[in-house]
Structure formats: C-alpha cells, structure tokens
C-alpha positions in Angstrom: 73.0 -17.9 -27.4 69.6 -18.3 -25.8 70.5 -17.8 -22.1 69.8 -14.0 -21.8 66.5 -13.9 -23.7 65.3 -17.1 -22.0 66.1 -15.7 -18.6 64.3 -12.4 -19.3 61.2 -14.2 -20.6 61.1 -16.6 -17.7 61.6 -13.8 -15.1 59.0 -11.7 -16.9 56.4 -14.5 -16.9 56.8 -15.2 -13.2 56.3 -11.6 -12.2 53.4 -11.1 -14.6 51.6 -14.2 -13.4 52.2 -13.5 -9.7 51.9 -9.7 -9.4 50.6 -7.9 -12.5 47.8 -10.0 -14.1 46.2 -12.1 -11.4 42.8 -10.3 -11.9 42.8 -11.0 -15.6 42.4 -14.7 -14.9 38.8 -14.0 -14.0 38.1 -12.1 -17.2 37.9 -15.1 -19.5 36.5 -14.6 -23.0 33.5 -16.7 -24.0 34.1 -19.4 -26.6 37.0 -21.7 -27.3 39.8 -21.5 -24.7 42.9 -19.8 -26.0 46.3 -21.5 -26.2 48.1 -18.8 -24.3 47.3 -17.1 -21.1 47.6 -13.3 -20.9 50.9 -13.6 -19.1 52.2 -16.0 -21.7 51.0 -13.8 -24.5 52.8 -10.7 -23.1 56.1 -12.7 -22.9 55.7 -14.1 -26.4 55.0 -10.5 -27.7 58.1 -9.2 -25.9 60.2 -11.9 -27.4 58.9 -11.0 -30.9 60.0 -7.4 -30.8 63.3 -8.1 -29.1 64.2 -10.6 -31.8 63.3 -8.0 -34.5 60.3 -9.9 -36.1 58.0 -7.1 -37.4 55.7 -9.4 -39.3 53.5 -11.7 -37.2 53.4 -14.5 -39.7 57.2 -14.6 -39.9 57.4 -14.6 -36.1 55.0 -17.5 -35.7 57.1 -19.6 -38.1 60.3 -18.7 -36.2 58.9 -18.9 -32.6 58.7 -22.7 -32.3 62.5 -23.0 -32.9 63.4 -20.0 -30.8 61.0 -20.1 -27.8 59.2 -23.4 -28.4 61.1 -24.9 -25.4 59.4 -22.3 -23.2 56.0 -22.1 -24.9 55.2 -25.4 -26.6 51.7 -24.3 -27.5 51.7 -21.3 -29.9 48.5 -20.0 -31.7 48.1 -19.2 -35.3 48.4 -15.7 -36.7 44.8 -14.7 -36.5 44.3 -15.9 -32.9 47.6 -14.3 -31.9 46.6 -11.0 -33.4 43.1 -11.0 -31.9 44.5 -12.0 -28.4 47.1 -9.3 -28.6 44.5 -6.6 -29.3 42.1 -7.9 -26.6 44.9 -7.9 -24.1 46.0 -4.3 -24.9 44.7 -3.0 -21.6 47.1 -5.4 -19.7 50.1 -4.1 -21.6 50.3 -0.6 -20.1 49.8 -2.2 -16.6 52.8 -4.5 -17.3 54.9 -1.5 -18.5 53.9 0.5 -15.4 54.7 -2.3 -13.0 58.1 -2.8 -14.7 59.2 0.8 -14.5 58.3 0.9 -10.8 60.6 -2.0 -10.1 63.6 -0.2 -11.7 65.8 1.7 -9.2 65.9 4.8 -11.4 62.1 5.2 -10.9 63.0 7.1 -7.7 65.3 9.5 -9.5 63.9 13.1 -9.4 64.4 13.8 -13.1 62.3 12.9 -16.2 62.6 13.5 -19.9 59.6 14.2 -22.2 59.2 14.4 -25.9 56.7 13.6 -28.6 57.3 11.8 -31.9 55.0 11.0 -34.9 54.1 7.4 -35.6 53.5 7.1 -39.3 50.5 5.0 -40.4 50.4 5.5 -44.1 52.0 7.2 -47.1 49.3 7.1 -49.8 46.0 8.9 -50.3 44.3 5.6 -50.7 45.4 4.5 -47.2 44.1 7.8 -45.7 40.7 7.2 -47.2 40.3 3.5 -46.6 42.3 2.9 -43.4 40.4 2.2 -40.1 42.9 4.4 -38.3 41.1 7.6 -39.1 39.9 8.2 -35.6 43.5 8.6 -34.2 45.6 9.4 -37.3 45.8 12.7 -39.1 48.3 14.9 -40.9 51.0 16.5 -38.8 54.5 17.9 -39.1 57.3 15.4 -38.7 60.1 17.8 -37.6 62.8 15.1 -37.5 62.3 14.4 -41.2 61.2 17.9 -42.2 58.0 16.6 -43.8 54.3 16.2 -43.2 53.1 12.7 -42.3 49.8 10.9 -41.8 49.7 9.2 -38.5 49.4 9.6 -34.7 51.4 11.4 -32.1 53.2 9.4 -29.4 54.1 11.3 -26.2 56.7 9.8 -23.9 58.0 10.6 -20.4 61.0 8.5 -19.5 63.7 8.2 -16.8 67.2 9.4 -17.8 68.2 5.9 -18.7 65.3 5.3 -21.0 62.6 3.4 -19.1 59.1 4.7 -20.1 57.2 6.0 -17.1 54.1 7.3 -19.0 53.0 7.5 -22.6 49.9 8.3 -24.7 48.8 8.2 -28.3 46.7 11.0 -29.8 45.5 12.6 -33.0 48.0 15.2 -34.1 45.3 17.8 -35.0 42.9 17.3 -32.0 45.7 17.5 -29.4 48.9 19.5 -30.1 52.1 18.6 -28.3 51.5 20.9 -25.3 47.9 19.8 -24.8 48.9 16.2 -25.0 51.7 16.7 -22.5 49.3 18.3 -20.0 46.8 15.5 -20.4 49.5 12.9 -19.9 50.8 14.6 -16.8 47.3 14.6 -15.3 46.3 11.1 -16.4 49.6 9.2 -15.6 51.9 10.5 -12.9 55.4 10.1 -14.3 57.2 9.9 -10.9 56.6 9.2 -7.2 56.5 12.9 -6.5 57.1 16.3 -8.1 60.2 16.4 -10.3 61.9 18.5 -13.0 61.1 17.4 -16.6 63.5 18.2 -19.4 61.8 18.9 -22.7 62.3 20.9 -25.9 61.2 24.3 -27.2 57.9 22.8 -28.5 56.6 22.8 -24.9 57.1 26.5 -24.5 54.0 28.4 -23.2 52.6 29.8 -20.0 49.7 27.4 -20.1 51.7 24.2 -20.1 54.2 25.6 -17.6 51.4 26.5 -15.2 49.6 23.2 -15.6 52.9 21.3 -14.9 53.6 23.6 -11.9 50.2 23.0 -10.5 51.1 19.3 -10.3 54.5 20.2 -8.8 56.6 19.6 -11.9 59.1 22.1 -13.4 59.6 22.1 -17.1 63.2 22.7 -18.2 63.7 23.6 -21.8 65.9 25.6 -24.1 65.3 29.3 -24.5 63.5 30.4 -27.6 65.0 33.1 -29.8 62.2 35.6 -28.8 62.7 35.1 -25.1 65.2 36.8 -22.8 68.0 34.6 -21.7 67.7 33.4 -18.0 70.6 33.9 -15.5 71.6 30.3 -16.0 71.8 29.4 -19.7 73.6 26.1 -19.5 70.8 23.9 -20.8 71.6 20.1 -20.5 71.6 19.3 -24.2 73.0 15.9 -23.6 69.8 15.0 -21.7 67.7 15.9 -24.8 69.8 13.5 -26.8 69.0 10.7 -24.4 65.3 10.7 -25.1 66.0 11.0 -28.8 68.0 7.8 -28.4 65.1 6.2 -26.6 62.8 7.1 -29.5 65.3 5.8 -32.0 65.4 2.5 -30.0 61.6 2.2 -30.1 61.2 3.0 -33.8 64.2 1.2 -35.2 65.5 -1.6 -33.0 62.1 -2.5 -31.7 60.3 -1.9 -35.0 57.7 0.7 -34.1 58.4 2.5 -37.4 57.3 -0.7 -39.1 54.3 -1.5 -37.0 52.0 -2.6 -39.9 48.9 -1.7 -37.9 45.6 -1.2 -39.8 43.2 -0.4 -36.9 43.3 1.9 -33.9 43.3 -1.1 -31.5 46.1 -2.7 -33.4 48.2 0.4 -33.4 47.7 0.9 -29.6 48.6 -2.8 -29.0 51.8 -2.5 -31.0 52.9 0.7 -29.3 52.3 -0.9 -25.9 54.1 -4.1 -27.0 57.3 -2.1 -27.9 57.2 -0.1 -24.6 56.8 -3.3 -22.5 59.7 -4.9 -24.3 61.9 -1.8 -23.7 61.0 -1.6 -20.0 61.5 -5.4 -19.6 65.0 -5.2 -21.1 66.0 -2.3 -18.8 64.4 -4.1 -15.8 66.3 -7.3 -16.5 69.6 -5.4 -17.1 69.2 -4.0 -13.6 68.6 -7.5 -12.2 71.8 -8.9 -13.8 73.8 -5.7 -13.2 74.5 -5.1 -16.9 76.8 -2.1 -17.5 74.5 -0.4 -20.1 70.9 -0.6 -18.9 69.2 0.2 -22.2 71.2 -2.2 -24.3 69.2 -4.9 -26.2 72.2 -6.7 -27.6 71.9 -9.6 -25.2 68.3 -10.3 -26.2 68.2 -9.8 -30.0 69.6 -13.2 -31.1 
C-alpha cells in the first residue's frame, strides 16, 4: 500500500514549495547543482524516517523502489548527507509551519518535557567525537542511568504536534534554564496558555519567567511542598508527552540517530520532528481517527 505515504509526501511538497521555502530558492550553493531542491529533500527525509530507515545507505538503496515514482533523481549518500545538514535551518521552519496549520494549534493547553538524546556509550567516543560542544554527561531518569549526549526539550499540543523544541548541553543548561530559554525564543502558542510539566520544572525562577510571558506551569506537587487546594493533577496528560517522546525515539528512530557531528545531530532531530508534525497534519486533512498514528505511512 503506497497511497497514504504518497499522498502525504505529495501534499507536503506542494505546501513546502509554495508557502514555506520560496526564499530558499535564492540561496543556491556554489558549485555543482544538486539533484534535489530543498523542498524535495525535506520530503525524501520525511519519507525516510516514516519508513523506519535509520541508516542512510540502506534508505538510498530502498528509496528508488519506494518513492522513485515521485522522485526519479536521488543523490548518493554523501551528497544526501551534506544537503540534509546544509538545509537544517529550513527544517524547523517546515515544522513550525506545519504545526500552525493543525487545528489544535489554537488549543489553550501545552505539554512540556525534556529527554536525553544519547550520542555515545564508550569513553573513546567521548574523546574523539565531534559532538563535544553540545554533548555531555547527564542523568537519564527514564533509564535510571547517566548518559553522554544532549538534552532535547519539547513543547507539544495535547495530541502530540511539536510546537517548539531545542537541543542543549545537559551541563551548561539544566532542564529549567533550557525551558525558560525555549519559552522566550519560540512562543509555543498564539497566546498565553497553561503548560503541563513534571516536578523537574519546580522553582520560583522558572515559574516567574513563565508567568512574565503569560504562561502558567501546571505540575505535580513535590513532597516538600504543601498540597494546594486542588490536588487532582492530570496525570494522563503527562503520559501523552511521554508517548510523544517514545514515538520520536523508537518509531521515528531518534534513539538510533547515528550522528557524529553537532550539525548532523541537529539535522536528524529536526528531521524526526518534521516527520511527526507532517503525519499529524496529514491525519487532520484526511480526518483520521487517531491523529498521531503513523501506521498508514510506515509501509
């Protein structure tokens, strides 16, 4: 079955070429002309992660049979990798445009959480990797272990579309500082809204910084705090953003990103987020019952 993925890629290409990336046509790189335009590259990259191809060399062997009828000219692995890194600034623009076309963008509720993105497991990798400027040792609370990597911060709608995201060094910016920076740099909603988060965002500083922007942080009460009059915390909402993180890391392959440089890691994170937002956007267009479902696009 090719219909759903083909329809998503085609609709994605039309909107990218018409609305999102027209200015990029003027920013041509010197040298040999590339086989794919930026809009085509984003569509090919989205198809890659939706089909579960974590390794680029395997994807470029599979792509002619799977999407060759849509993109008859496909580059080699080295050109594809370089073009994806060079087009990294266009990927957040594509993700932001997509989430603003989803009806839930206007909902007055957001979810926020951070998760580690592992980049290496050996001491040799730590010393030799080119990821040192963004990767460091931090606590992976979900696995109860320390890991070497970067910290990904997400703000999403209740259904899982990513409204804002950032990648930071886990030692230079802790979870609260990264959240404050993200709220200032990328407004997560059309206006002020409540943001559901976890106990890690407790603190007068982060609460005041969010309040100055008009946002109210809703989180569970810590053991050393007095219980508020209303104690029914919406735990099921916390599980939703955990499910979004699971989708990014497992179904879309972020846990297996294979990045070796800071630019490559950022491009791969953006690639997964664009794919998730594109699937949710297209599910709204076709009125699918489950908006975050990727089943229609992974085969």
